[in-house]
C-alpha positions, 0 to 999 in steps of 0.5 A: 676697544673704542668706547664710541664703538661700544656705545654704538653697539649698545644703542643697536641692541636697544633699538633691536629689542625695542623693535622686536618687542614693540612689534610683537606686543603691538601686533595684537593691539593695533593695526599699523595702517589704520589704527584699529584693533586687529582680529586674532589669528584662527587656530588651524585644525587637523583633517581627522578632527574636521571629519569627526566633528561632522558625524554624530556619535549616536549615528556612528554607534548605530552603524557599528551595531548594524555591521556587527549584526550582519557579520553574526548572521553571515557567520551562522549561515555559513556554519549551518551550510557547512554542517549540512554539507558534512551530514550529506557529504557524498563519499566516493569509493576509493581504491583503498575502500575497495580493498577494505571491502574484500575483507570480512566485517569491514565498516566503510563510512558512517551513517551521515555519509553517502556511498556512491558507486557509479559502476555496475556492482555484482554481489556474489554472496548474500546482502543484508540491509538492516535499514530501509531499502529505497530503489529510485529505478526499476527493480528486477529480480531474476530468481525467487523472492521471499518476503515475510510481510508485503505491504503495498500502499499504491497501485500494483501491477503483476504479470504472471504471478504464482501465489501459494496462499493468498489471504485478502482481509479486505475487498478484492476487485478483479477487473479481468478474468479470474481463472481457477484451476483447482476450484473455488472454496468459499466459506462465507457469503458471496455476491455475484452481480454479473453472469456466472458461466461455468462448465461444472458447479458443485455446491452443497446448498443453492439458494436462488432468489430470482428466476431460475433459467435453464437452457440445458437438461437437468440431470439429477445425480447422487446416491441411489436410494434403497428399495424393498419389495412389497406384498403386492408383487405376488409370489416370486415378484421383484422390484428394482430402482435406478436414480437418486433421491431426486428422480429415478425409475422403478421397475416392477415384475409381478409374480403369481397371485399378486394381491392389492397392496404396496409394490415397493418401499423407497428409502432416501439416502439422505433424509429431507428436513420436511416431507417432500413432494413425490410425483409418480408417473406410469410408464406405458399403458399397462402401468397406466391401467393400475390404480396406483397411489403413493404415501410419503414421509421425510425418509422415503415413499411407498408405491401401492395399488388399490386393486390386484395387478395382473400376474406375470407382467412388468410395470414401470414408474418414474418418480420425481421428488422435490423438498 
């Protein structure tokens, strides 16, 4: 190789190194144009780091916690709705379930389910309901209804109702007419604020605090009291009575030689608590001419005369007794 060529190559290499090192070394020291110190080149940042620098770390944590809380609330709400739907889930009666019902002692579903039957249903046998029976529509019963205890809290309307035994513990208010075919038996105190209209009234005792108005006849009935003849009727004389303890008539037929004294003794069929008032009135002029009088007790009364009555004649007397 030519020595001059070798020397030329070395000079080229030296110049090349000086150019490269000098430019690189002096690039950070001086500016070739104006001789002033050059600013260092800025470092290049990634897009993710730029976004991250813009946010506060506490703000990010707060947003994260809010998102987790919203997720928990949504989860709990969905689960509760699913549980409620499972508890009240409606179960349709499938064909397989209908086949099971044809068997004996078959349980279909559970208490948390609802059995819905859209079609009309006919139960040929007995139906037992162990829990409550709720009827949303009208309840129609074609046959007899047997109820052990009936508790009605609201208003009840009954049409034609046959009740064998009715026991009312509280007040009974009837707005319509009460018709009793077999009578009325009242053991306690009864108050009637309105009129009482009846064809027949039978009572053991009647107390009237106000006026007693009668528009029809007073007919006194009851057991006929007994009567016994006295010596004033004379020999062969007779007495008879028709009526009751309240009122009646006495017939006297005198015999021979009647003396003064008592014609008859009347004994009540039922004793009065106190000595009653006895009113005797003669019937006809012949009885009116007698000097008659009465004595009375709680058990009866005696009809007497102060002077002998004519022999062989008939006399009549009416009486009324009030306690």
